C-alpha positions, 0 to 999 in steps of 0.5 A: 626599408634598406636604402639600397632596396628603396633606390632599386625599387624606385628605378635606380638600378640593382642593389649592386648598381646603386652602391656607386651612386651612394658612394658618390654622395648623390643620395641625401636623406633628410638633408644629410648625404647618406653613403651607407647602403644598409641604412634604414629609411622610412619611404613614407616619412623621410625626404630622400633625393638623388642628384637633388631630385626627390625619390617617389616611392609607391608601395602598390601599383594598379594598372588596367591593361587591354590584353591582346590575343597571343599574349599569356596572362603570366609573369613569365613564360618560356615560349610566349610573350607575357602581359608583363612584357607589355609593361615599360621597365619602370612599371615592372620594378615592384614585381606586378602580376596579372589578377587572374588570367585571360586565355591566350586567345582572349582579349580585354580587361586585365588588372595588373598589380602587386597588391596581393590582398586586392587580387585575392579579393577579386578572385575569391569565389566567396566574393561573387565578383561579376566578370562580363564578356563580349563574344562572337558565336558560331551557331545561333544563340536562343532564348533556350540558351539564356534559360540554360545559362541562368539554370547553370550549365554543366561542363564536359567534366561534370561541373555545374556552373553557377547561374550566369546572365546571358544577353543576346545582342544578335543570334551570333553576338552575346554578352555573358556575365559569370562569377567564376573563372574555370579554365576556358569556362565561357567557351566550355559553357557554349560548347555544352550547348553545341556552339563555338566561341570564335571571339572572346573579350572581357569588358568588365570586372566587378564595376570596373569597365574596360577603357575602350580608348586603350588600344590592344596591348596598351595600359594605364594606371587605375584612377582613384575612382576606379581603384575604389570600385575594386576595393569596395568589393 
C-alpha cells in the first residue's frame, strides 16, 4: 500500500494533506524517516510511526448500530440523515456501509462494515439467515395468523414468502422471524392478513442479538465473539 494512502486511511487527512506531514520528517518507517508519499509499505509488517506514535491499521471494521427511526440505511442521501452520518468521522475512513437495509421508520439492529464478503454472506438468500423483529400490531394477531405465516404469506404483488415463524406475545405484540428481505416485507405480510404494523424493530440477525444497552443512534464495534457468530454462518 502507498504510504500516503495508509496515512489517509488511518485518519491523518487526505492524501494531499499528509504530504506536508511526510515532508516535515514526522513519519518513520522501520526506524527510517520516510518523506516519499509514493513509497510502498506493508501495514501488517512494517512499523510506522507519526510524531513517535504508532500507526494502527485495520483493514475491516465491524459495528453494531441501534438504528433509530427517520434515518436512512444508505451511505448517502440528498434529503435525509443516513446511518453513516451517525458514525464518528474516524469510523468512516474505511468507507463502511450498512449490511442490507432497515426501512426509514424501522428501528433496531444494523451491521455496518466495509467487509463485502461478510455482507454478501449475510444477505445471500442461499444462506437462510434468520432475521427476527419485534412489532406492535393494529388488529389482533391470532393462531390462524401463526399458521398462515408458517405456510407462507402471499404478498400484494403475488410473491409467496418463505415460511416464517410468528410468536404472539400479546394479541397486539409479536416477534416474527423471516429469512428474506423483501421491500417492507414484515409490514406487507401483516397487511396481507388485514393488519397494520405500527412499530417495528429488528432484534437479531443470525445468532447476533441487538445490544439493548445501546441507545437509539448509538453504535459500538462488534466483539470477537459476536463477529465469529456472523462469520460462522
